[in-house]
Steps between C-alpha positions, in 0.01 A plus 500: 500500500781735579653447152164568338444825695851640451457620139180670605682682779772608262247629248326694772833655607587585144162670454559703819838615373358606165222696676752674719709593195192636325406713799861624514479619139165672547488878461622672817294737710569860390284669764667756727609217735591255224859378459548648154394843618696504822835335442613208713211302633136588566422792722154604610410866499344487848501854636795578720635140471726513195844340485675833567862567594396570856202299631189710546666814348553641157846631398500768226813634333573839338803720430648780709432785453133433428405764247180706479238474362534126565573555870474812714780640718724204416287284728361179336332398822293820517230382265527822300600506135369275224724198553480509878119510477499212240724286718267541800195436283654174371596404857147556620361285220742224608388532860781704646424829677734791505657386824593165346696658209879536530698714251849408385751710300582335167710682236314529167717260298521245782122456504497322162853350504527120506504337842287435806308793637448603862174683420159370418457759227681817389326815376729756336380608151636182345372425154400151408716358224584160350866546587429571867257207518795266445630596847188592699123464505254788452147569603267641242551867429379759747582813294513573125823691429593780263855625471571876475781754439595774747718790388606840627272782383637686198742225403519333161353185650204696638413608151478142369169413329597157373726207586736606217550838675657317795764308310767770525454595869682353797256256670514321834306231688527262794681169439295187458176685419264504207566874489858418392356247246292784350810714466704227332235324297235769419692829486839345400701819570819579307686521830504221763256562781618588850409221734434553870471259794219705661236736358622767749835496317326549169305796634818656636666456161204674338521790749873536441481491123689174471209365290251686284205278599412191696242226431282359779141384549234762455385541867861537616563752218211717619622478864854597402378814318250605767699434818866436432635674191281803461676635186433171316196389304342185364575515128273208405416134537570204270224309332429143599675281242412143408206288611603474862493808716760559765381430853648509846459174689580370844818297506522160672750226538516276194394202712246693712195296596283807540534661153150383401349636822671839455385517135147416606509786752631750234238389255221543758628854579490587130153354452339673800646841408747527784805540278326766290399692817856486641644611166264797492584594858881478481583537124225734384735765372673254262223498241595742224816534293553523124573169326837497326495313168 
């Protein structure tokens, strides 16, 4: 009897193995807590219970100094300024109150450099790009970006009405930014661009006449001309090129298990109008500048 039953047992085992293999090849869950959305392993999006760097707390990175209008008074934790307000709105969606959010200083280029991160997400006007996605993960976009030119009033750069008018002026931008990409790939100046480690250094160079103009995102350009370099003006903004618009996204570790949860929070804030309301409150002046073509 044992010899008769053995093939049946083997057949049953083989069937079980085949079923397991079939299940293993089935489409994976892509919901906010699904493994494909959140990196290594499945992570639920239970409020306040994410797999964060510090249990029960949310660690948010940004650069120092933290520039206006993204932050106010160089104080990310203050809740004032567009990005500070967005960070706390995302935290709230994830189940973390203001008292459970810790801020960490992270230099701009370090945020999206390869390697493990000590923050849960970083918010610092970092544009989503395919190249950066090779090293880090991104949430969906929380702000649609336009780049702009700032020049001293009365200068040749200030009289520019087209991209071609900027080719012969001395331009500057911060290293590692899409602003520098615009200089090199869109304007293509006849002289190499001046590259600065910090935006503060670019602004100082503009003040001192070391460069004729600098390129930065539109809200920052308006803030520079209204509060920091009073004898400068926004010359114009660049049109969106290509099918995909430039967006700022929250940066996460490449292997983060909470990327899907953070993206779901950003998407909810866009859908319910929170992002639009925060943009109107903190970036309302950055709405009108000629388009350079």
